[in-house]
N, C-alpha and C positions, 0 to 999 in steps of 0.2 A: 445722107440720112433718110430724105424723103422716099429715095429710091427703096431702101430697105423696109420702110414702114409699110410701102405698098405690096413689096413682094411677101412680107411676112403674113400681111392680111390675105393676098392671092392665094398663096400657098397652102393657107389653112382651109381655106375656102373650098379650093379645088380639092385637096384631101377628103375634106368632109363630104362634098358633093360626090365623090367617087366610092367612098367606102359605104354611103347610106344604102345603095342598091344592092350591096351585097350583104349587109348586116342585115337589115330588114327582113328579109326571106329566113335567115337561118334562125333569128330570134323567134320567129313564126313555127318555124319545125320542131326549136326546141320548145314551143308553147311557154314562152317567157312572157307571158302575159299580163298587163295590168289588172289588179284586182280595183273594184270601183265602189265607194262606200253608198251603203243601201241608203243612208241619212241625208245623201248630198242630193243636189239637183236630179231631177228624173230622167233628164236628157243626156246625162251621164252615163245612164246604165249601158248606153248601145257601144259606149267605148271600152267594156271589158273586153277582154282579150288582146288588145292592142299591144304590140311588142314595148317592151320598157328596156331599160338599162340602156338606152340608145345615147347616153351621155358618153360613152366609149368612142362613138363616131368623133366628136369633135374633139375629144380629149386627144386623141392620136392626132388630128388636125393641127391643134394647137402647140404642143409639145413639140413633133416633128417640125414645125414649120418654124417655130422658136430657136430650136438649135441650129437649124440651117443656116437661118438668116442672120442670129446673133452674132456680133462682132467678135466675142468671146464666149462662145456657149458655154466653156468651162468656167468662166467667172462665177464666183460666189452668189452674186445676186440672180445669175440666171439659173443656178443650181438650186438656189433657194426658192425661187418662184416656180419652177417645175416640181422640186420636191413636195412642196408644201401643197401645192394643187392636187398633186397625185395622191397624198397622203390623205386629203378630205376625199378624193375620189373612191378610195379604196375602203375607207368607212361607209360611204354611200353603198361601194357595190356589194360589200358585205351584209348591209342591211338589206339590200336588194334581193340577194341570193337566197339568205333566210325565208324571206317573204313571198319571192315568187318561184323559187326552185323547191325549198324544202316545205312550201305551204305553212308558215309558221307567220301569221297574219301582223304580229306585232313587231318581227323583224329583231334587230339588237334592241337590249333592254335601254331603256333612257340613259341610265348611270354610264353603260359601257360607251355610248356614243360619246357622252360628254366627256369620258375620261380621255377618249382618243382625240377629240377635239379641244380640249383645254391644254393638252400635251404637245399638240402641233402648234398651239397658239404660243405656249411658251418657247418651243424650239424656234419658232418666227421671230419672236421678240428678243431672244438671246442671241441670236445670229446679228441681227440688226442694232443692237446696242454693243455688243462686245467684241464682233468680229467686223461689223460693217462701220461702225463708229457714229452711228445713228443717235445717239444720244436718249436720254430718258425725258426729254423735254415735251409737252405737248402743244400744237399749234390751235389756237382757238379761230376758229373759220370767221371770217369777214374782217378779222383785225390781225395788228401786227403783234397781238400779244402770245407770249411763251411761256408755259407754265413749267417751272422744273419740277416733277413728282419723284425723283428719285425711284425707292424700291416701288412705290406707289402705282408707276407706271403699268407695271406688271399685272395690278390686280383691274385697273381701269380697263386699259386696252386688251385683255385676255375675255373680258365680259363684252367687249364690243366685237372683238373677232367672231366670238361663239356666236352671239346673238346676230349679227348680221348674216354670217354664214347660213345658220338655221331659218332667217328672214328669206333668204333666197328660196331655200328648200320650200317653205312656205308658198312662196310665190308660184310655185310651179304646179298650178291646179288647171289652169287653162291652156288651151292647145296654142304654142307660141308664146304665152306672156311671160315667162321666166327668162327664155333664151333671146326674145326681143329686148326685154327691160336690160339684162346684162351686156347687149352688144353696145346700148347707148353709155350705160356706166363704164365699159372698156373704151369707147372714144374718148370719154372725159379723160381716164387716164393716160391714153397717149397724150394729150396736151399737157398734163399734169406731169407725167414724167419727164417730157422734152422741159419744162420749166424748172424741173428740180434739176436736170442738168446743167440749164444754162446759169441756175443762179447758186451753183455749188452745193446742193442739200445732198449730194451723194458725192462721198469723197474719193472714189474709184474711178478709175480712167474709162470704165464702160458702162458707165450708168444711164446712156442712152439704150441699151440692151433692155430696160423696162420698158421701154416705149415700144420696143420689138415685140415683147411678149405680149403687151395690152392689145396691140395691132394684130397680133394672131389670135387673141382671143376675139375680136370683133370678128375677125374672117371665119372663125370658127362656129361663132353662133349664129353668124348670119347664112352660112350653109346649112347648118343644121335647120333653120326655118323652112327650108324646103323642102324638109319631111315632117315638121313639128307645126307647121300653120294649119288653120280649120280646114278640112277635119285631118287631125292628124293621123299618120301612119306608123308613129314611132313617139313614145315618150323618152325623156332624159333618164329620168328616174332618180331616185337620190345619188345614183352613181355620178350624175352630170350635176344636179343643183347644189349638192355639196362641194363638188369640186370649183363650179363657177364662183361659190362664195369664197372659198378657199383662195382661187385666184386672184379675187378684187381685194380679199385682206392683206394678202401678202404686197399688192401692189401700195395699198393705202400705208402699212407699216414702212416700207422699204422707200417710199415717197416722203414719209413724216407727215402724212394726212388721215392720221387715224379718225380724227372728229369730222373733217371734210367726208370722209367716207361714209357718216350718217348722211349729210346733204346729198352726196351724189345716189345714194343709195336709199333715198326719201322713201320710193315708192315701197322698196323692201321692209323699211321700217314701218311704214303703216300699216302694211300686211300683218306683220308681226305683233304691233301692237293691238290690231282690232282683234287676235286673239286673246292675247293680255288682259283686254278690257272685260271682252264676253264670258271668259272666266271667272275674273274678281266679280263681275256682275251678277251672275248666275248662282256663284257660291255664298254671295251676300245677302242677296235680295233675292235670288230666285227668279230675277229676269233676264232676259237678253237683251242687250243692246242693240245688236244687227240680228237679221233674220237668219243668218249664218256665217261664221268666219272660217277662212279668212275672208279679208274683205271683198275680194271679187265675188264669193258665191253669193255675199248679200245682195249685189247689184244683179246678177243673175236671178234669184227669187223676187227682185223687185218687177222684173220684166225684161231687164236688157238681154238683147242677145250676145251670144260668148263672142261673137266677133266685135261686137260695138263696145263688150268690157274691155277687149284684149287693146282695140285701138286707143279708147280714151286713157287706159293705164300705160300704155306705150308712150304717149304724149306726156304724161305726169312724169315718166321717166327719163324723157328727152330734157324736158323743163329743169328736173333734179339734177340733171348731169350738167347743164350750163350754168345753173346756181353754184354747183360743186366747184367748177372751173373758176368762177369769179368770188367764190368764197376763198378759193385756197392762194390766189393771188398775193393779197395782202400779208398772207403767214410768211410770205418770201421777203419782207423786208423793203 
């Protein structure tokens, strides 16, 4: 098993590293460049024109590696993981295409993205509950308590999936931040998927393939950091960030760690919460809590260098990943 995990991560890493030097020039020629907000940190203006939609690079690496190294690549678990990840990536790709290629700054309308995201969330949950037998109970992190939610499970967990997926998207605002943070979350899910297999959370024989997918996620994001750390040569775009959010959400649902996902993705949750609080505060009081949201921009405007913000936030993501593993273990009973 350990050999397959190393192979999955290594193959995804190699594919991503090989594809990068080919795709980056192509995106430059096509002028698929990033637009930069005028109201953001001024030092970000120099990033305008940097190729975006680079999530395609690690998506290929993750998917190809997973299917090659999985014990049964056609198992329902693997098909679900790959399909949901691709689905969210396609939503992001369409959004990027409209913004970058068609030069419509808003991209997909909010309701269009939400319809697609909630639709994929319900497909994921339906497969998990009705075809994979995962059930509609919800494990409470750091405890052995399981709450049976029945139909309400679909309401609560669809919100978790969509909120956390978009939280990953919001985190993708600094070079390497989202990719590095997802790498740590993916590593946590390698451990959690193995624990789920050992304790029989997954009822099918090929549940360890979830760990293979998580390992490929780690390798793909690690490889992307070669091109995405400061100063970034390419950005992942919504194509990549929504796909990463979908991948993590799929792992969370299939390992029955839906609320643990919030702990593992604590950094993502904090980024999203900063935006929510900023909007509420400004609309109700006319005042801003942060100099700018999401949270990483606040620290930039306070005076931190971009690299310092990324390193500190990566450290937080690592701590959250470790806490998530700790919080998952009692849920196994």
